[in-house]
LOPA-128235 format. One line per 10 residues: number of its first residue (from 1); their letters; for each residue x, y, z of C-alpha. Coordinates in Angstrom, 3 decimals, m for minus. Example, Ala and Ser with C-alpha at 12.3 -4.5 7.8 and 13.67 -1.06 7.14 Angstrom:
% LOPA-128235
1	AS	12.300/m4.500/7.800  13.670/m1.060/7.140
END
This chain:
% LOPA-128235
1	XXXXXXXXXX	15.296/m16.588/m1.966  18.773/m17.957/m2.496  17.350/m21.630/m1.987  15.736/m21.373/m5.421  19.023/m22.135/m7.274  17.708/m22.939/m10.705  15.461/m19.880/m11.308  16.677/m16.492/m12.184  15.116/m13.750/m9.959  14.863/m10.463/m11.624
11	XXXXXXXXXX	13.438/m7.344/m9.881  11.750/m4.506/m11.654  11.335/m1.079/m10.228  11.201/2.539/m11.311  9.737/5.958/m10.374  6.008/6.822/m10.837  5.146/7.126/m14.480  8.331/5.327/m15.695  6.411/2.595/m17.344  7.502/m0.373/m15.086
21	XXXXXXXXXX	3.859/m1.847/m15.434  4.202/m1.820/m19.142  7.596/m3.612/m18.874  6.097/m6.246/m16.554  3.174/m6.728/m18.926  5.519/m7.398/m21.867  7.535/m10.000/m19.826  4.191/m11.686/m18.734  3.164/m11.767/m22.537  6.456/m13.531/m23.167
31	XXXXXXXXXX	5.616/m16.216/m20.663  7.640/m14.941/m17.681  5.789/m15.130/m14.304  5.381/m11.623/m12.653  5.078/m11.355/m8.890  3.616/m7.939/m7.805  4.843/m7.109/m4.368  2.038/m4.581/m3.809  m0.675/m7.021/m4.686  0.792/m9.640/m2.380
41	XXXXXXXXXX	1.024/m6.909/0.372  m2.688/m6.088/m0.240  m3.718/m9.756/m0.172  m1.705/m10.593/3.148  m2.969/m7.382/4.813  m6.597/m8.457/4.212  m6.279/m12.223/4.981  m3.528/m12.428/7.611  m5.001/m11.815/11.079  m1.541/m11.241/12.629
51	XXXXXXXXXX	m0.697/m8.477/10.205  m4.268/m6.974/10.625  m3.839/m6.785/14.304  m0.451/m5.142/14.162  m1.643/m2.530/11.635  m4.662/m1.655/13.749  m2.361/m1.326/16.863  m0.378/1.156/14.876  m2.960/3.056/12.924  m6.341/2.180/14.467
61	XXXXXXXXXX	m9.521/0.591/13.056  m9.757/3.117/10.155  m6.802/1.348/8.565  m9.322/m1.263/7.282  m12.549/m0.826/5.200  m15.853/m2.501/6.355  m15.199/m5.388/3.882  m11.872/m6.133/5.527  m9.616/m4.645/2.838  m6.959/m2.068/3.394
71	XXXXXXXXXX	m8.180/1.507/3.616  m5.312/2.563/1.345  m6.109/6.310/1.097  m6.366/6.600/4.873  m3.030/4.687/5.361  m1.240/6.877/2.698  m2.466/10.100/4.271  m1.295/8.837/7.797  2.107/7.804/6.765  2.870/10.182/4.038
81	XXXXXXXXXX	4.558/12.893/6.038  5.302/10.668/9.087  8.535/8.740/8.426  8.501/6.820/11.651  4.941/5.727/11.273  5.771/4.682/7.704  8.682/2.625/8.798  6.440/0.889/11.505  3.931/m0.093/8.879  6.496/m1.249/6.416
91	XXXXXXXXXX	8.267/m3.396/9.253  4.864/m5.193/9.721  4.245/m5.894/5.982  7.596/m6.264/4.265  8.973/m9.356/6.034  5.762/m11.266/5.304  5.767/m10.173/1.693  9.255/m11.303/1.239  8.504/m14.715/2.695  5.463/m15.069/0.375
101	XXXXXXXXXX	7.586/m14.037/m2.688  10.205/m16.586/m1.661  7.443/m19.280/m1.349  5.900/m18.455/m4.788  9.414/m18.371/m6.434  10.253/m21.853/m5.057  6.948/m23.213/m6.477  7.758/m21.663/m9.973  11.298/m23.182/m9.739  9.725/m26.636/m8.992
111	XXXXXXXXXX	7.439/m26.250/m12.027  10.514/m25.680/m14.296  10.374/m21.910/m14.682  13.795/m20.504/m15.733  12.993/m16.792/m14.981  10.685/m14.917/m12.502  9.998/m11.189/m12.237  9.367/m9.371/m8.911  7.831/m5.933/m9.488  8.160/m3.685/m6.498
121	XXXXXXXXXX	8.188/0.102/m6.170  10.332/m0.191/m2.973  12.732/m2.756/m4.080  15.704/m0.851/m2.740  14.029/0.896/0.139  12.767/m2.423/1.521  16.033/m4.292/0.939  14.287/m6.746/m1.374  17.106/m6.395/m3.946  19.395/m8.345/m1.694
131	XXXXXXXXXX	17.449/m11.450/m2.382  17.338/m11.058/m6.182  19.744/m11.917/m8.831  19.531/m8.569/m10.659  17.253/m5.408/m10.831  16.014/m3.604/m13.754  15.148/0.003/m13.179  12.747/1.573/m15.687  13.242/5.291/m16.354  11.872/8.060/m18.473
141	XXXXXXXXXX	12.429/11.833/m18.740  10.610/13.647/m15.863  8.276/15.519/m18.167  7.306/12.217/m19.776  6.514/10.727/m16.549  4.556/13.750/m15.337  2.428/13.538/m18.464  1.736/9.752/m18.167  0.652/10.104/m14.403  m1.524/13.121/m15.175
151	XXXXXXXXXX	m3.367/11.216/m17.989  m3.660/8.114/m16.025  m4.776/9.449/m12.649  m6.307/12.812/m13.770  m4.269/14.696/m11.145  m2.471/18.062/m11.049  1.256/18.439/m11.819  1.834/19.526/m8.220  0.226/16.277/m7.055  2.589/14.200/m9.227
161	XXXXXXXXXX	5.538/16.076/m8.017  4.592/15.332/m4.342  4.343/11.657/m5.188  7.659/11.610/m6.927  9.428/13.305/m4.054  7.986/10.739/m1.652  9.889/8.040/m3.556  13.566/7.278/m3.438  15.492/9.510/m5.633  15.507/8.090/m9.251
171	XXXXXXXXXX	19.269/8.876/m9.516  19.909/6.657/m6.623  18.033/3.785/m8.107  19.840/4.177/m11.535  23.202/4.103/m9.767  22.240/0.739/m8.073  20.609/m0.855/m11.181  21.955/m3.909/m12.879  19.981/m3.056/m16.029  18.273/0.201/m17.093
181	XXXXXXXXXX	15.458/0.517/m19.524  14.859/4.025/m20.773  11.182/4.264/m21.630  10.971/7.612/m23.625  9.868/6.176/m26.988  7.074/4.059/m28.461  5.526/0.939/m27.107  7.251/m0.935/m30.010  10.614/0.268/m28.891  9.966/m0.746/m25.318
191	XXXXXXXXXX	8.854/m4.200/m26.509  12.180/m4.555/m28.398  14.249/m3.779/m25.298  12.279/m6.037/m23.097  12.571/m8.883/m25.708  16.358/m8.439/m25.864  16.657/m8.786/m22.007  14.322/m11.744/m22.047  16.550/m13.643/m24.485  19.609/m12.679/m22.236
201	XXXXXXXXXX	17.992/m13.892/m18.935  16.635/m17.047/m20.564  20.084/m17.913/m21.829  21.715/m17.089/m18.536  19.240/m19.312/m16.662  19.826/m22.250/m19.018  23.537/m21.912/m18.373  22.946/m21.722/m14.629  24.825/m18.389/m14.740  24.333/m15.565/m12.166
211	X	23.479/m12.182/m13.715
END
């Protein structure tokens, strides 16, 4: 993504229930384009025949629904406790997602956008952070994150803990972060934090500075 010199590329990530989607929504409301790596991966997996063939070779025909879309629950159950299988699937999808993100960012730069957001749960795990100018990690107290996920997905506390432990340790993400948004308060407080960063990023982009 380094060829898009005139646009600031900001990554957003965070643990489950941290509120990274809310942060992205606020940036989008402020007029910043948001690219969702997971949505791009879903789209490519359903439309790119080369990816489809490779995934079927690794996981079998059950990896796809009858309509051609990814069978996400099946894939999750297959790779959840099998690290080598997970790495195989990720090595098929991640490079193509990265290329598509690069392509879309170039298009945004050509249209005169100053800042673009890339939201990805696996920004560090997939190495995507290396191609971005900075990464924001959204975090919240564990109890707050558990409550949000339980309300959103109607799942047990044990299920939320399992999903949390499957992700990269939040402490590691916080140590690598360029910016941290703590999201323990109200939506108004979160909006204020995001608006502040938006002003900073816009100014840096206008000056042609790196973050």
